[in-house]
BATOR-341197 format. One record per residue (C-alpha): residue in three letters; chain; x negated, y negated, z negated. Coordinates in steps of 0.25 Angstrom, whole numbers, plus 5000, padded with zeros to 4 digits. Layout:
PT code unit   px   py   pz
PT  ALA    A    X    Y    Z
...
This chain:
PT code unit   px   py   pz
PT  MET    A 5209 5175 5199
PT  SER    A 5212 5166 5187
PT  LEU    A 5214 5151 5188
PT  THR    A 5200 5149 5180
PT  SER    A 5192 5158 5190
PT  PRO    A 5188 5146 5199
PT  LEU    A 5183 5139 5187
PT  ARG    A 5176 5151 5180
PT  HIS    A 5172 5159 5193
PT  PRO    A 5172 5149 5205
PT  ASP    A 5169 5152 5219
PT  THR    A 5156 5144 5220
PT  ARG    A 5156 5144 5235
PT  GLN    A 5168 5134 5235
PT  PRO    A 5162 5120 5232
PT  GLU    A 5176 5113 5231
PT  LEU    A 5181 5124 5221
PT  MET    A 5168 5122 5213
PT  THR    A 5170 5107 5214
PT  THR    A 5184 5108 5208
PT  ARG    A 5179 5117 5197
PT  ALA    A 5168 5108 5193
PT  TRP    A 5177 5096 5192
PT  TRP    A 5186 5104 5183
PT  LEU    A 5176 5110 5174
PT  LEU    A 5168 5097 5172
PT  GLY    A 5181 5089 5170
PT  LEU    A 5187 5099 5160
PT  ASN    A 5173 5098 5153
PT  LEU    A 5174 5083 5152
PT  LEU    A 5188 5084 5146
PT  ILE    A 5187 5097 5137
PT  PRO    A 5172 5101 5135
PT  GLY    A 5172 5116 5135
PT  SER    A 5183 5118 5145
PT  ALA    A 5174 5120 5157
PT  GLN    A 5167 5132 5149
PT  LEU    A 5181 5138 5146
PT  LEU    A 5184 5138 5161
PT  ALA    A 5171 5141 5167
PT  GLY    A 5160 5144 5157
PT  ASP    A 5158 5150 5143
PT  ARG    A 5172 5151 5137
PT  ARG    A 5167 5152 5123
PT  TRP    A 5159 5139 5124
PT  GLY    A 5171 5133 5131
PT  ARG    A 5181 5137 5120
PT  PHE    A 5171 5130 5110
PT  ALA    A 5169 5118 5118
PT  VAL    A 5184 5116 5121
PT  GLY    A 5188 5119 5106
PT  ALA    A 5178 5108 5102
PT  THR    A 5184 5098 5112
PT  PHE    A 5198 5101 5107
PT  VAL    A 5193 5098 5093
PT  LEU    A 5187 5085 5097
PT  TRP    A 5200 5081 5104
PT  GLY    A 5208 5085 5092
PT  VAL    A 5199 5076 5083
PT  VAL    A 5201 5065 5092
PT  LEU    A 5216 5066 5093
PT  ILE    A 5217 5067 5078
PT  ALA    A 5208 5055 5077
PT  VAL    A 5217 5047 5086
PT  ALA    A 5230 5051 5080
PT  LEU    A 5224 5048 5066
PT  PHE    A 5219 5034 5071
PT  LEU    A 5233 5031 5077
PT  LEU    A 5241 5036 5065
PT  ALA    A 5232 5033 5053
PT  ARG    A 5221 5023 5058
PT  PRO    A 5215 5020 5044
PT  VAL    A 5213 5035 5041
PT  ALA    A 5207 5037 5055
PT  LEU    A 5197 5026 5053
PT  THR    A 5193 5031 5039
PT  ILE    A 5190 5044 5045
PT  ALA    A 5182 5038 5056
PT  THR    A 5174 5030 5047
PT  ASN    A 5170 5041 5038
PT  THR    A 5155 5044 5039
PT  ILE    A 5157 5059 5037
PT  VAL    A 5168 5059 5048
PT  LEU    A 5158 5051 5057
PT  TRP    A 5147 5061 5055
PT  VAL    A 5156 5073 5059
PT  ALA    A 5161 5065 5071
PT  GLN    A 5147 5062 5075
PT  LEU    A 5143 5077 5075
PT  GLY    A 5156 5080 5082
PT  LEU    A 5153 5070 5093
PT  ILE    A 5139 5075 5095
PT  PHE    A 5144 5090 5096
PT  TYR    A 5154 5085 5106
PT  ALA    A 5144 5078 5114
PT  VAL    A 5135 5091 5114
PT  LEU    A 5147 5099 5118
PT  TRP    A 5151 5090 5129
PT  LEU    A 5137 5090 5135
PT  ALA    A 5136 5106 5134
PT  THR    A 5150 5108 5140
PT  THR    A 5147 5098 5151
PT  LEU    A 5133 5104 5155
PT  ASN    A 5139 5118 5154
PT  ALA    A 5151 5115 5163
PT  LEU    A 5141 5108 5173
PT  THR    A 5134 5122 5174
PT  PHE    A 5146 5130 5178
PT  ALA    A 5153 5119 5186
PT  ARG    A 5142 5122 5197
PT  ILE    A 5142 5108 5203
PT  VAL    A 5132 5113 5213
PT  ARG    A 5143 5122 5219
PT  THR    A 5153 5110 5220
PT  SER    A 5155 5102 5233
PT  SER    A 5143 5093 5235
PT  ARG    A 5151 5080 5235
PT  ALA    A 5157 5084 5221
PT  ARG    A 5143 5086 5214
PT  ALA    A 5140 5072 5211
PT  PRO    A 5153 5068 5205
PT  LEU    A 5153 5081 5197
PT  ALA    A 5139 5078 5192
PT  GLY    A 5144 5064 5188
PT  PHE    A 5156 5069 5181
PT  VAL    A 5147 5078 5172
PT  VAL    A 5139 5065 5169
PT  LEU    A 5152 5058 5166
PT  THR    A 5156 5070 5157
PT  LEU    A 5143 5069 5149
PT  LEU    A 5144 5054 5148
PT  ILE    A 5158 5055 5143
PT  GLY    A 5157 5067 5134
PT  VAL    A 5143 5068 5129
PT  GLY    A 5140 5053 5130
PT  GLY    A 5153 5049 5123
PT  ALA    A 5152 5059 5112
PT  GLY    A 5138 5056 5110
PT  TRP    A 5140 5041 5109
PT  THR    A 5152 5043 5100
PT  ALA    A 5143 5052 5091
PT  TRP    A 5132 5041 5091
PT  ALA    A 5142 5030 5088
PT  THR    A 5148 5038 5077
PT  GLY    A 5135 5040 5071
PT  ILE    A 5132 5025 5071
PT  GLY    A 5146 5023 5065
PT  ARG    A 5143 5033 5054
PT  SER    A 5130 5027 5050
PT  THR    A 5135 5012 5051
PT  LEU    A 5147 5016 5042
PT  GLY    A 5138 5023 5032
PT  SER    A 5128 5011 5031
PT  VAL    A 5138 5000 5030
PT  PHE    A 5150 5005 5022
PT  ALA    A 5151 5009 5008
PT  ASP    A 5155 5023 5002
PT  GLY    A 5168 5023 4995
PT  PHE    A 5183 5027 4997
PT  ILE    A 5195 5021 5003
PT  ASP    A 5200 5009 4994
PT  ALA    A 5215 5005 4993
PT  PRO    A 5218 4991 4996
PT  ILE    A 5221 4981 4984
PT  ASP    A 5234 4975 4984
PT  GLY    A 5236 4980 4999
PT  ARG    A 5223 4973 5004
PT  TYR    A 5209 4976 5006
PT  THR    A 5199 4965 5003
PT  ILE    A 5185 4964 5010
PT  LEU    A 5175 4953 5007
PT  LEU    A 5167 4949 5019
PT  LEU    A 5153 4942 5016
PT  GLY    A 5145 4936 5027
PT  GLY    A 5131 4937 5021
PT  ASP    A 5121 4925 5024
PT  ALA    A 5107 4930 5022
PT  GLY    A 5095 4924 5029
PT  ALA    A 5081 4920 5029
PT  ASP    A 5085 4906 5023
PT  ARG    A 5094 4913 5012
PT  PHE    A 5091 4919 4999
PT  GLY    A 5098 4932 4999
PT  LEU    A 5112 4934 5005
PT  ARG    A 5125 4927 5002
PT  PRO    A 5138 4927 5009
PT  ASP    A 5140 4916 5019
PT  SER    A 5154 4921 5022
PT  ILE    A 5164 4926 5012
PT  SER    A 5178 4932 5016
PT  LEU    A 5188 4941 5009
PT  ALA    A 5196 4949 5019
PT  SER    A 5209 4954 5013
PT  VAL    A 5215 4964 5022
PT  ASP    A 5230 4969 5020
PT  ALA    A 5229 4984 5019
PT  GLY    A 5242 4986 5027
PT  SER    A 5242 4977 5038
PT  GLY    A 5227 4973 5039
PT  ALA    A 5230 4958 5038
PT  VAL    A 5217 4951 5034
PT  THR    A 5216 4939 5025
PT  MET    A 5202 4933 5025
PT  ILE    A 5198 4924 5013
PT  GLY    A 5187 4915 5015
PT  ILE    A 5178 4912 5003
PT  PRO    A 5168 4900 5004
PT  ARG    A 5154 4904 5002
PT  ASN    A 5152 4891 4993
PT  LEU    A 5163 4895 4984
PT  TYR    A 5160 4891 4969
PT  ASN    A 5164 4899 4956
PT  ALA    A 5169 4912 4962
PT  PRO    A 5176 4919 4950
PT  PHE    A 5174 4934 4946
PT  ALA    A 5184 4943 4939
PT  ASP    A 5180 4948 4925
PT  ASP    A 5178 4962 4930
PT  SER    A 5167 4957 4940
PT  PRO    A 5152 4959 4936
PT  LEU    A 5151 4944 4939
PT  TRP    A 5160 4940 4928
PT  GLU    A 5150 4941 4917
PT  GLN    A 5140 4933 4925
PT  TRP    A 5150 4923 4930
PT  PRO    A 5163 4923 4922
PT  ASN    A 5167 4909 4927
PT  GLY    A 5164 4913 4941
PT  TYR    A 5152 4911 4950
PT  ASP    A 5150 4897 4944
PT  CYS    A 5136 4892 4944
PT  GLY    A 5138 4880 4954
PT  ASP    A 5131 4879 4967
PT  ASP    A 5124 4892 4965
PT  CYS    A 5136 4900 4964
PT  LEU    A 5143 4899 4977
PT  VAL    A 5151 4912 4980
PT  SER    A 5141 4916 4991
PT  TYR    A 5130 4915 4981
PT  LEU    A 5136 4926 4973
PT  TYR    A 5131 4937 4982
PT  THR    A 5117 4934 4980
PT  TRP    A 5118 4932 4965
PT  ALA    A 5125 4946 4964
PT  GLU    A 5114 4952 4973
PT  GLU    A 5104 4947 4962
PT  HIS    A 5113 4954 4951
PT  PRO    A 5116 4968 4957
PT  GLU    A 5117 4973 4943
PT  LEU    A 5131 4967 4942
PT  PHE    A 5136 4976 4953
PT  PRO    A 5129 4990 4951
PT  ALA    A 5138 4998 4960
PT  ALA    A 5137 4988 4972
PT  GLU    A 5127 4996 4980
PT  HIS    A 5133 5009 4978
PT  ASP    A 5147 5003 4983
PT  GLY    A 5140 4998 4996
PT  SER    A 5140 4984 4991
PT  THR    A 5130 4974 4984
PT  ALA    A 5131 4966 4972
PT  GLY    A 5133 4953 4980
PT  MET    A 5145 4959 4988
PT  GLU    A 5151 4964 4975
PT  ALA    A 5149 4950 4969
PT  MET    A 5155 4943 4981
PT  LYS    A 5167 4953 4980
PT  ASP    A 5169 4949 4965
PT  ALA    A 5168 4934 4969
PT  VAL    A 5178 4935 4980
PT  GLU    A 5188 4942 4971
PT  GLY    A 5187 4931 4962
PT  VAL    A 5189 4920 4973
PT  THR    A 5200 4927 4980
PT  GLY    A 5207 4935 4969
PT  LEU    A 5207 4947 4978
PT  PRO    A 5199 4960 4975
PT  VAL    A 5188 4962 4985
PT  GLN    A 5187 4977 4989
PT  TYR    A 5175 4976 4999
PT  ALA    A 5164 4967 5004
PT  VAL    A 5157 4966 5018
PT  LEU    A 5144 4959 5019
PT  ILE    A 5139 4955 5033
PT  ASP    A 5126 4947 5035
PT  MET    A 5130 4935 5043
PT  HIS    A 5118 4937 5052
PT  GLY    A 5121 4951 5055
PT  PHE    A 5135 4947 5057
PT  ALA    A 5131 4941 5071
PT  GLN    A 5125 4955 5074
PT  LEU    A 5138 4961 5071
PT  ILE    A 5146 4951 5080
PT  ASP    A 5136 4954 5091
PT  ALA    A 5138 4969 5090
PT  LEU    A 5153 4966 5091
PT  GLY    A 5151 4959 5104
PT  GLY    A 5154 4945 5098
PT  VAL    A 5167 4938 5093
PT  VAL    A 5176 4928 5099
PT  VAL    A 5179 4916 5090
PT  ASP    A 5188 4904 5092
PT  ALA    A 5177 4895 5088
PT  GLU    A 5176 4881 5083
PT  ALA    A 5166 4872 5089
PT  MET    A 5153 4870 5081
PT  ASP    A 5139 4866 5082
PT  LEU    A 5130 4876 5076
PT  GLY    A 5119 4873 5066
PT  ILE    A 5116 4871 5051
PT  ASN    A 5120 4858 5045
PT  GLY    A 5109 4848 5046
PT  GLY    A 5102 4856 5057
PT  PRO    A 5103 4855 5072
PT  VAL    A 5114 4860 5080
PT  VAL    A 5110 4874 5086
PT  GLY    A 5122 4877 5094
PT  ARG    A 5137 4876 5096
PT  ILE    A 5150 4884 5097
PT  GLU    A 5161 4878 5105
PT  ALA    A 5176 4879 5101
PT  GLY    A 5185 4889 5106
PT  GLU    A 5184 4904 5108
PT  GLN    A 5169 4909 5108
PT  SER    A 5163 4922 5110
PT  MET    A 5152 4923 5099
PT  ASP    A 5141 4932 5098
PT  GLY    A 5135 4935 5084
PT  ALA    A 5126 4923 5083
PT  THR    A 5137 4914 5087
PT  ALA    A 5147 4920 5078
PT  LEU    A 5137 4918 5067
PT  TRP    A 5135 4904 5070
PT  TYR    A 5150 4901 5070
PT  ALA    A 5152 4908 5057
PT  ARG    A 5140 4901 5050
PT  ASN    A 5138 4888 5057
PT  ARG    A 5136 4877 5047
PT  TYR    A 5134 4865 5056
PT  ASN    A 5144 4854 5051
PT  LEU    A 5153 4865 5046
PT  THR    A 5157 4869 5032
PT  ASP    A 5157 4883 5025
PT  TYR    A 5172 4883 5027
PT  ASP    A 5170 4881 5042
PT  ARG    A 5161 4893 5042
PT  MET    A 5170 4901 5034
PT  ALA    A 5181 4899 5045
PT  HIS    A 5171 4902 5056
PT  GLN    A 5167 4915 5049
PT  ARG    A 5182 4919 5048
PT  GLN    A 5183 4917 5063
PT  ILE    A 5172 4926 5065
PT  GLN    A 5177 4937 5056
PT  GLU    A 5191 4936 5062
PT  ALA    A 5185 4937 5076
PT  ILE    A 5177 4950 5073
PT  LEU    A 5190 4956 5067
PT  ARG    A 5198 4953 5079
PT  GLN    A 5188 4956 5090
PT  VAL    A 5181 4969 5086
PT  GLU    A 5188 4979 5095
PT  PRO    A 5186 4994 5094
PT  ALA    A 5180 4994 5108
PT  THR    A 5169 4984 5103
PT  VAL    A 5165 4993 5091
PT  LEU    A 5164 5005 5100
PT  THR    A 5156 4998 5111
PT  ARG    A 5147 4991 5101
PT  PHE    A 5147 5001 5090
PT  GLU    A 5132 5002 5088
PT  SER    A 5129 4988 5087
PT  ILE    A 5141 4985 5078
PT  ALA    A 5136 4997 5069
PT  ASP    A 5122 4992 5069
PT  ALA    A 5127 4977 5065
PT  GLY    A 5136 4983 5055
PT  THR    A 5125 4990 5047
PT  GLN    A 5116 4978 5047
PT  VAL    A 5126 4967 5043
PT  VAL    A 5136 4974 5034
PT  ARG    A 5136 4977 5019
PT  THR    A 5150 4982 5014
PT  ASP    A 5156 4990 5002
PT  ILE    A 5168 4994 5011
PT  PRO    A 5168 5009 5010
PT  GLN    A 5167 5017 5023
PT  SER    A 5180 5024 5019
PT  MET    A 5188 5011 5020
PT  LEU    A 5184 5008 5035
PT  GLY    A 5196 5016 5040
PT  VAL    A 5206 5007 5032
PT  LEU    A 5198 4994 5035
PT  SER    A 5196 4997 5049
PT  ASP    A 5211 4999 5051
PT  LEU    A 5214 4986 5044
PT  ALA    A 5204 4979 5052
PT  ALA    A 5211 4984 5065
PT  LYS    A 5225 4979 5060
PT  ALA    A 5219 4966 5055
PT  ARG    A 5214 4963 5070
PT  GLU    A 5229 4961 5074
PT  LEU    A 5232 4952 5062
PT  PRO    A 5229 4937 5059
PT  ILE    A 5219 4935 5048
PT  ALA    A 5223 4926 5037
PT  ASN    A 5212 4917 5031
PT  VAL    A 5211 4911 5017
PT  GLU    A 5199 4901 5015
PT  LEU    A 5195 4898 5001
PT  THR    A 5189 4885 5006
PT  PRO    A 5191 4870 5003
PT  PRO    A 5199 4862 5002
PT  THR    A 5209 4873 4997
PT  ILE    A 5198 4880 4988
PT  ASP    A 5187 4871 4984
PT  ASN    A 5174 4879 4985
PT  VAL    A 5167 4872 4973
PT  GLU    A 5179 4872 4963
PT  PRO    A 5188 4884 4969
PT  ASP    A 5202 4886 4964
PT  TYR    A 5202 4901 4964
PT  GLU    A 5216 4902 4960
PT  LEU    A 5220 4895 4972
PT  ALA    A 5212 4904 4980
PT  HIS    A 5218 4916 4975
PT  SER    A 5232 4911 4977
PT  MET    A 5228 4907 4992
PT  ILE    A 5223 4921 4994
PT  ALA    A 5235 4928 4988
PT  GLU    A 5245 4919 4996
PT  ALA    A 5237 4923 5009
PT  LEU    A 5238 4938 5006
PT  ALA    A 5252 4938 5001
PT  PRO    A 5259 4939 5014
PT  ASP    A 5252 4952 5017
PT  ASP    A 5254 4957 5003
PT  GLU    A 5269 4955 5004
PT  GLY    A 5270 4960 5018
């Protein structure tokens, strides 16, 4: 008698043998769907299922190896919508495969022939197999579909771009739209300059009430504003967004590139202010910003004590000094509070929130809160970052979490907001970036 005979042709009169056989078949099916069919069922069906399982294992091993050896490449592949579409179909296939092999294995495991005390544990093991195999593959397919949809709706088309002078630059705009506002204008303006090698980030803060933002002569804004955005109190840099939105003909390619006329105008202005090329922009509505923080489970901030309210109005709350765990609404108050605070205080508080998000977002958080994060992202984000760049930028973000963030604030008294010295601003920024460039 061959060694496989007890599995394929068991003596059903021996409950202990049938119990051992059932555990082997169901256990092997959990690890390698199709193995139970090879040993005790339809071998052709078993060979197909085992082969498909080995293909899955091979893909997983290659993905792990690629992530360990070439993380930017792995992340770029993983954020490609075509790859995600194929992965989603593959996961659905494996969920169905696991369901079919498990139910089929259950039929020839013959639990009714096992010992009475083993039947309940065996049935529970089958349920566990379905939860782990079918449920896990099904949930991953669902999450992959959400991720594919989110990436496609938020990020632009395009190719991988090379860094400029060894750095990537991303303009971060906090949009301030509301019932009491005409249109949208950026309430928060920051330029992130990221070292393409180390991931080190330098954040450059630009006051929203900055005057006379200059433009390069190749900007569409040059003909309109050859001396800079210089119409006095109506030409604060944050107002440029609304002005450009009313003149979309100046940026005819903006919508095609996933941007807006306002975002393109702000990029041109920030290039003039900082002396740095601006490659990408990200616009986040400040009210939706609170939803995003809630989706992440909140942030922990070493806060300054402050009363909450609007200058001239009543105090509506208070944030105490020290480490505070903030939900979205509290973080938004902390970032935008005006009660006895200057715009420059608010800039510092906004920077604290930005850094807290960068440092505290863990992969486990993203996985466990994936749907709410994706939903918040589609509602609050507009960006011209190409989807193809996500792998590179995600890798740099992971590196940045382990490094200190340098800050350059173009604020008084160093830089006067009404009569700004842009040559001084350029030299301050160049000096702040020089250590990374020389390293």
